[in-house]
C-alpha angles and dihedrals in degrees: 000000000000090000092052090052092051092049092051092048090051092052091049089051095050092046094050093049093050095050100041107146095209097053113118119252128199115249117225112240115256113257110242109233132171125193123199128205113184118194087225139341090205112075139162123231113290093012120126126226119211114215117195117209127204123185129173091222136032120281125232099186141008117198129189108201128192143155091056092307095306094110132041147160116222134195119194119200116156125203093319093074115114114239094236116057139145136234127203130214131181133165133210099210136041116260145087116301122191111199115201113199130186122198121197121197124214089258092056098257115143129211121189123206135174131204124191115211123193113204123197131179093250115164095349133122121240128219105218104172144359126210124190109210096177145343138177111301094357107178094019133101112288092159105041091167091064126082111285094255091054102045099103122099121283098223127220132158135193132204125207130188138170111277135179106272121204120347108246096074138023101258126147120203132175110262137168108276105173139003118199133227114266117256100205121216090000088292088157133011096199139067127204105217100170093114096044096083093231099173123156143169104261091214088068103045123195144250125244125201130173135191151163109254123201137182114309090027092281110152146175125223111247092195090065106195100037137033097228147353123236113230108205116203107168092089090055098055094099094044096042095200119199092221137031119201124215109198129172110168094187090069096028089246123159122162129169123209118199115212140191117201127204 
C-alpha cells in the first residue's frame, strides 16, 4: 500500500512540473517578409515607376543588384527606417528591364525580390539623325602634328538628358545618354541614328556637345566657349517640327537635329 502511494505521488509531481503555466517558452523568430506594390510595370521612356514597400519589421539595407551581381546601389537605414517606404525606377531607352532587389532586416535576414519592367517609347520624340553644317575651323588643321592628309578633326558628339538618379527618391539629374561613333578626319558630317532608340520626353529636352578626339581619348572642345548646348523641345510640341536647328554664329556653329514625333 505504501508503494502504491509513493507511485501516485511521483506521477502527480511529474504532471505538475510538465504543465506549469509560468514556465518560460521559446518564441519562434518572426519570419522576415517584404511585399512590393509597383505603380506600374509598363512604362514609357523617361517615366518613373513608384514601388511601395511594406515589411513587418524594420529594414537595415536595400540593395539594387545588376550585371550578374557585379554592380549594385545600396541604401543603409538602420532601425530608424519606417516600415513603409517607396523606391523609384526610370529608364532612358525602350526595352525590358529586370530589377533584382535584396532587402536585409535588422536581424540579418535577407529577402530577394525581382520586378520586370517593360519600357516603350510612348509619347516621346525620337532623334533620328544629326547633321553638322559647320563648326569653328571646319576643314582646317585641328591636328597639326598629324600627317597633312589626317589633320582635320576626328568628330565625336555626346548627348545628355535628365535621368532618374538613385532609387530611394524621385530625382532627375543630367547624365550621359549617348556617345556617337567617331568620324575620323571629317570623313562625314552626319550620323544616322534611326536605329539607336534615342527617345526622350520633349518636356525635358537634351544637351549636345561635340569634340575632336585623338589617340588616348584626348580631345578638344569644338564648341569653344561652352561644354554643351541645351536643346529645348517643350515649345515645339504643338508644331512637331521635323528638324531643329542649333546655330551660334559667334563660333560658326550650325547643327541640324532630325526628329520623329509620336
